ROSE-4610 file (N, C-alpha, C; in Angstrom, 1 decimal, always signed):
// ROSE-4610
residu = [M/M/M/K/K/K/K/K/K/V/V/V/L/L/L/I/I/I/I/I/I/E/E/E/D/D/D/N/N/N/E/E/E/K/K/K/N/N/N/L/L/L/Y/Y/Y/L/L/L/L/L/L/R/R/R/F/F/F/L/L/L/I/I/I/E/E/E/N/N/N/L/L/L/G/G/G/H/H/H/Q/Q/Q/V/V/V/I/I/I/D/D/D/A/A/A/R/R/R/D/D/D/G/G/G/K/K/K/S/S/S/G/G/G/V/V/V/N/N/N/I/I/I/A/A/A/I/I/I/N/N/N/E/E/E/K/K/K/P/P/P/D/D/D/V/V/V/I/I/I/L/L/L/M/M/M/D/D/D/I/I/I/Q/Q/Q/L/L/L/P/P/P/V/V/V/M/M/M/D/D/D/G/G/G/Y/Y/Y/E/E/E/A/A/A/T/T/T/R/R/R/Q/Q/Q/I/I/I/R/R/R/S/S/S/K/K/K/G/G/G/E/E/E/L/L/L/K/K/K/D/D/D/I/I/I/P/P/P/I/I/I/I/I/I/A/A/A/I/I/I/T/T/T/S/S/S/Y/Y/Y/A/A/A/M/M/M/V/V/V/G/G/G/D/D/D/R/R/R/E/E/E/K/K/K/T/T/T/L/L/L/N/N/N/A/A/A/G/G/G/C/C/C/T/T/T/D/D/D/Y/Y/Y/V/V/V/E/E/E/K/K/K/P/P/P/I/I/I/Q/Q/Q/P/P/P/E/E/E/T/T/T/F/F/F/L/L/L/Q/Q/Q/K/K/K/I/I/I/K/K/K/V/V/V/Y/Y/Y/L/L/L]
num = [1/1/1/2/2/2/3/3/3/4/4/4/5/5/5/6/6/6/7/7/7/8/8/8/9/9/9/10/10/10/11/11/11/12/12/12/13/13/13/14/14/14/15/15/15/16/16/16/17/17/17/18/18/18/19/19/19/20/20/20/21/21/21/22/22/22/23/23/23/24/24/24/25/25/25/26/26/26/27/27/27/28/28/28/29/29/29/30/30/30/31/31/31/32/32/32/33/33/33/34/34/34/35/35/35/36/36/36/37/37/37/38/38/38/39/39/39/40/40/40/41/41/41/42/42/42/43/43/43/44/44/44/45/45/45/46/46/46/47/47/47/48/48/48/49/49/49/50/50/50/51/51/51/52/52/52/53/53/53/54/54/54/55/55/55/56/56/56/57/57/57/58/58/58/59/59/59/60/60/60/61/61/61/62/62/62/63/63/63/64/64/64/65/65/65/66/66/66/67/67/67/68/68/68/69/69/69/70/70/70/71/71/71/72/72/72/73/73/73/74/74/74/75/75/75/76/76/76/77/77/77/78/78/78/79/79/79/80/80/80/81/81/81/82/82/82/83/83/83/84/84/84/85/85/85/86/86/86/87/87/87/88/88/88/89/89/89/90/90/90/91/91/91/92/92/92/93/93/93/94/94/94/95/95/95/96/96/96/97/97/97/98/98/98/99/99/99/100/100/100/101/101/101/102/102/102/103/103/103/104/104/104/105/105/105/106/106/106/107/107/107/108/108/108/109/109/109/110/110/110/111/111/111/112/112/112/113/113/113/114/114/114/115/115/115/116/116/116/117/117/117/118/118/118/119/119/119]
x = [+22.8/+21.6/+21.0/+19.7/+19.1/+18.3/+18.1/+17.3/+15.9/+14.9/+13.5/+12.8/+12.2/+11.3/+9.9/+9.2/+7.8/+7.0/+6.1/+5.3/+3.9/+3.5/+2.2/+1.8/+0.5/+0.0/-0.7/-1.0/-1.7/-0.7/-0.8/+0.2/+0.4/-0.7/-0.7/+0.0/-0.4/+0.3/+1.8/+2.1/+3.5/+4.3/+3.7/+4.4/+4.6/+3.6/+3.7/+4.8/+4.7/+5.7/+7.1/+7.3/+8.6/+9.1/+8.2/+8.6/+9.1/+8.3/+8.7/+10.0/+10.2/+11.4/+12.6/+12.5/+13.6/+14.0/+13.0/+13.3/+14.1/+14.1/+14.9/+16.3/+16.5/+17.8/+18.1/+17.0/+17.1/+16.7/+17.2/+17.0/+15.7/+14.9/+13.6/+13.6/+13.2/+12.9/+11.4/+10.7/+9.3/+8.9/+7.7/+7.1/+5.6/+4.9/+3.4/+2.5/+3.1/+2.3/+3.1/+2.4/+3.0/+4.1/+3.8/+4.8/+6.1/+6.0/+7.2/+7.9/+7.1/+7.7/+8.5/+8.1/+8.8/+10.1/+10.1/+11.3/+12.3/+11.8/+12.7/+13.3/+12.5/+13.1/+14.2/+14.0/+15.0/+16.3/+16.1/+17.3/+18.0/+17.2/+17.8/+18.1/+17.5/+17.7/+17.6/+16.4/+16.3/+16.4/+16.6/+16.7/+15.4/+14.4/+13.0/+12.0/+10.9/+9.9/+8.6/+8.0/+6.6/+5.7/+4.7/+3.9/+2.4/+1.9/+0.4/-0.2/-1.4/-2.0/-2.9/-3.6/-4.5/-3.7/-3.1/-2.2/-2.7/-2.5/-2.8/-1.8/-2.1/-1.3/-1.2/-0.7/-0.5/-0.7/-1.5/-1.8/-0.6/-0.7/+0.4/+0.7/-0.4/-0.2/+0.7/+0.3/+1.1/+2.5/+2.6/+3.9/+4.8/+4.2/+5.0/+5.4/+4.5/+4.8/+6.0/+5.9/+7.0/+8.3/+8.3/+9.6/+10.1/+9.3/+9.7/+10.3/+9.8/+10.3/+11.7/+12.2/+13.6/+14.5/+15.4/+16.3/+16.9/+17.5/+18.3/+17.4/+16.1/+15.1/+14.3/+14.4/+13.4/+13.5/+14.6/+14.7/+14.4/+14.2/+13.9/+12.6/+12.6/+11.3/+10.3/+9.1/+8.1/+6.9/+6.6/+5.6/+4.4/+3.3/+2.0/+1.5/+1.2/+0.5/-0.8/-1.9/-3.2/-4.4/-5.4/-6.7/-7.5/-7.1/-7.8/-7.6/-8.7/-8.6/-9.7/-10.2/-11.3/-10.7/-11.5/-11.0/-10.4/-9.2/-8.6/-7.7/-7.8/-6.9/-5.4/-5.2/-3.8/-3.2/-3.9/-3.4/-3.2/-4.1/-3.9/-2.6/-2.3/-1.0/+0.2/+0.1/+1.2/+1.4/+0.3/+0.3/+0.9/+0.7/+1.3/+2.8/+3.3/+4.8/+5.2/+4.2/+4.6/+5.1/+6.0/+6.7/+5.8/+5.1/+4.3/+3.2/+2.4/+1.2/+0.9/+0.6/+0.2/-1.1/-2.0/-3.3/-3.3/-4.0/-4.2/-5.5/-5.8/-4.8/-3.6/-2.5/-1.2/-1.2/-0.9/-0.7/+0.9/+1.4/+2.9/+3.6/+3.2/+4.0/+4.0/+2.8/+2.7/+3.5/+3.4/+4.1/+5.6/+6.1/+7.6/+8.1/+7.3/+7.7/+7.9/+6.9/+7.0/+8.1/+8.3/+9.3/+10.7/+10.9/+12.3/+12.8/+11.9/+12.3/+13.1/+12.6/+13.2/+14.3/+14.5/+15.6/+16.7]
y = [+7.6/+8.4/+8.4/+8.2/+8.2/+9.5/+9.9/+11.1/+10.6/+11.1/+10.8/+12.0/+11.9/+12.9/+12.6/+13.5/+13.3/+14.3/+13.8/+14.6/+14.5/+15.5/+15.5/+17.0/+17.2/+18.6/+18.8/+17.8/+17.9/+18.1/+19.3/+19.7/+18.7/+18.1/+17.2/+15.9/+15.4/+14.2/+14.4/+15.5/+15.8/+15.9/+16.5/+16.6/+15.2/+14.3/+13.0/+12.2/+12.2/+11.5/+12.0/+13.3/+13.9/+13.4/+13.5/+13.1/+11.7/+10.8/+9.3/+9.1/+9.7/+9.5/+10.1/+11.3/+11.9/+11.2/+10.6/+9.8/+8.6/+8.1/+7.0/+7.4/+8.7/+9.3/+9.6/+9.8/+10.1/+11.5/+12.0/+13.4/+13.4/+14.5/+14.6/+15.9/+15.8/+16.9/+16.8/+17.9/+17.7/+18.6/+18.2/+19.0/+19.0/+20.0/+20.1/+19.9/+19.6/+19.2/+18.3/+17.6/+16.6/+17.2/+18.3/+18.9/+19.3/+20.0/+20.3/+19.1/+18.1/+16.8/+16.1/+16.2/+15.6/+16.4/+17.7/+18.6/+18.3/+18.2/+18.0/+16.6/+15.6/+14.2/+14.2/+15.0/+15.0/+15.7/+16.8/+17.6/+16.9/+16.3/+15.8/+14.3/+13.5/+12.1/+11.4/+11.4/+10.9/+9.3/+8.7/+7.3/+6.6/+7.3/+6.8/+8.0/+7.8/+8.8/+8.3/+9.1/+8.9/+9.8/+9.2/+9.9/+9.9/+11.0/+11.1/+11.0/+10.5/+10.4/+11.6/+12.1/+13.2/+14.5/+15.0/+16.2/+17.3/+18.6/+19.7/+19.7/+20.4/+20.7/+19.4/+18.3/+17.0/+15.9/+15.0/+13.9/+13.0/+12.1/+11.2/+10.2/+9.8/+8.8/+9.4/+10.6/+11.2/+11.6/+12.1/+12.4/+11.1/+10.0/+8.7/+8.3/+8.4/+8.1/+9.0/+10.3/+11.2/+10.9/+10.6/+10.2/+8.9/+7.9/+6.6/+6.8/+7.8/+8.0/+8.6/+9.0/+9.5/+8.3/+8.0/+6.8/+6.7/+7.8/+7.7/+7.6/+7.7/+7.7/+6.4/+5.6/+4.5/+3.5/+3.3/+2.3/+2.8/+4.1/+4.6/+4.1/+3.5/+3.1/+4.2/+4.1/+5.1/+4.4/+4.9/+4.3/+5.3/+4.8/+5.6/+5.6/+6.9/+7.1/+7.7/+6.9/+7.4/+7.0/+7.8/+7.4/+6.6/+6.4/+5.6/+4.1/+3.5/+2.2/+1.3/+1.6/+0.8/-0.3/-1.3/-2.4/-1.8/-2.2/-1.8/-0.6/+0.1/+1.3/+0.9/-0.2/-0.6/-0.9/-1.7/-2.1/-0.9/+0.1/+1.3/+2.1/+2.1/+2.8/+2.0/+0.7/-0.2/-0.1/-0.1/+0.1/+1.4/+2.4/+3.8/+3.8/+2.8/+2.7/+2.8/+2.8/+2.8/+1.4/+1.4/+0.2/-0.5/+0.3/-0.2/+0.8/+0.5/+1.2/+1.2/+2.4/+2.5/+3.3/+2.8/+3.4/+4.5/+5.6/+6.6/+6.2/+6.6/+7.3/+6.4/+7.0/+6.3/+5.7/+4.5/+3.8/+3.8/+4.6/+4.7/+3.4/+2.4/+1.1/+0.4/+0.3/-0.4/+0.3/+1.6/+2.4/+2.2/+2.3/+2.1/+0.7/-0.3/-1.6/-1.7/-1.1/-1.1/-0.3/+0.9/+1.9/+1.4/+0.7/+0.3/-0.7/-1.4/-2.3/-1.5/-0.3/+0.5/+1.4/+1.6/+2.4/+1.5]
z = [+10.6/+10.6/+9.2/+9.0/+7.7/+7.6/+6.3/+6.0/+5.5/+6.3/+6.0/+5.5/+4.3/+3.8/+4.1/+4.8/+5.1/+4.3/+3.4/+2.6/+3.2/+3.9/+4.7/+4.9/+4.6/+4.8/+6.1/+6.9/+8.2/+9.2/+9.9/+10.9/+12.1/+12.6/+13.7/+13.2/+12.1/+11.6/+11.3/+10.8/+10.5/+11.8/+12.8/+14.1/+14.7/+14.7/+15.2/+14.5/+13.2/+12.4/+12.6/+12.6/+12.9/+14.3/+15.3/+16.6/+16.7/+16.0/+16.1/+15.3/+14.2/+13.4/+14.1/+14.6/+15.2/+16.5/+17.2/+18.4/+18.1/+16.8/+16.4/+16.0/+16.0/+15.7/+14.3/+13.5/+12.1/+11.8/+10.7/+10.2/+9.5/+9.7/+9.0/+8.2/+6.9/+6.1/+5.7/+5.4/+5.1/+3.9/+3.4/+2.3/+2.6/+2.3/+2.6/+1.4/+0.2/-0.9/-1.8/-2.7/-3.6/-4.5/-5.1/-6.0/-5.4/-4.2/-3.5/-3.0/-2.6/-2.2/-3.2/-4.5/-5.6/-5.8/-5.7/-5.9/-4.8/-3.5/-2.4/-2.5/-3.0/-3.2/-4.2/-5.3/-6.3/-5.8/-5.0/-4.5/-3.3/-2.4/-1.2/-1.2/-2.1/-2.2/-0.9/-0.2/+1.1/+1.1/+2.2/+2.4/+2.4/+2.9/+3.0/+2.8/+2.2/+2.0/+2.6/+3.5/+4.0/+3.2/+2.5/+1.6/+2.0/+2.3/+2.4/+1.0/+0.9/-0.4/-0.7/+0.2/+0.0/+0.3/-0.8/-0.7/-1.6/-1.3/-2.2/-3.3/-4.4/-5.6/-6.4/-5.8/-6.5/-5.5/-5.8/-4.8/-4.7/-3.7/-3.4/-4.4/-5.1/-6.2/-7.3/-7.8/-8.8/-8.4/-7.1/-6.6/-6.6/-6.2/-6.1/-7.5/-8.5/-9.9/-10.4/-10.1/-10.6/-9.9/-8.6/-7.9/-8.5/-8.8/-9.3/-10.8/-11.5/-12.8/-12.9/-11.8/-11.7/-11.4/-12.3/-12.2/-10.8/-10.3/-9.1/-7.8/-8.0/-6.9/-6.9/-8.0/-8.1/-7.1/-6.3/-5.3/-3.9/-3.7/-2.4/-1.8/-0.6/-0.1/+0.1/-0.4/-0.3/+0.5/+1.7/+2.5/+2.5/+2.0/+1.9/+3.4/+3.8/+5.1/+4.8/+4.9/+4.4/+5.2/+5.1/+5.7/+4.7/+3.5/+2.6/+3.0/+3.5/+4.0/+3.5/+2.4/+1.8/+1.0/+0.6/-0.2/-1.5/-1.8/-3.1/-2.9/-1.8/-1.6/-1.4/-0.7/-0.5/-1.8/-2.6/-4.0/-4.8/-4.7/-5.6/-5.2/-3.9/-3.5/-4.0/-3.9/-4.3/-5.8/-6.5/-8.0/-8.5/-7.6/-8.0/-7.7/-7.0/-6.8/-5.4/-4.4/-3.0/-2.6/-1.7/-1.2/-0.2/+0.6/+1.7/+2.1/+3.0/+3.3/+4.8/+5.4/+6.8/+6.9/+7.6/+7.7/+8.8/+8.6/+9.6/+10.3/+11.5/+12.4/+12.7/+12.8/+13.0/+14.5/+14.5/+15.8/+16.0/+16.9/+17.0/+17.1/+17.9/+18.0/+16.7/+16.1/+14.8/+13.7/+13.7/+12.7/+12.9/+14.1/+14.4/+14.0/+14.2/+13.8/+12.3/+11.6/+10.1/+9.6/+10.1/+9.5/+9.8/+10.9/+11.3/+10.2/+9.5/+8.4/+7.3/+7.1/+6.0/+6.5/+7.8/+8.3/+8.7]
């Protein structure tokens, strides 16, 4: 069983992601803003992080950069889950340190195929 940190402020998105991950048999922990997400990542050292980009307090780009700056967390897969789908947005998330990118609205089958690679 893997530990997955979901950093997401939207209740419906969090519910769907939690449901999908727990159905695969993995443990879910969550944070509702970027700053608490960074703190939870440092304390819990999850196996995978699902990172919303539009977050209160600290956006997902900055949260990803801060997580990557911690030596023991630098290799954890961070998958951006975002509604930013314009030209250049994927590259911006990858340049911030995200490992991969999933567009919202989440398509459960596509999401599961992608996330299983990291679990």
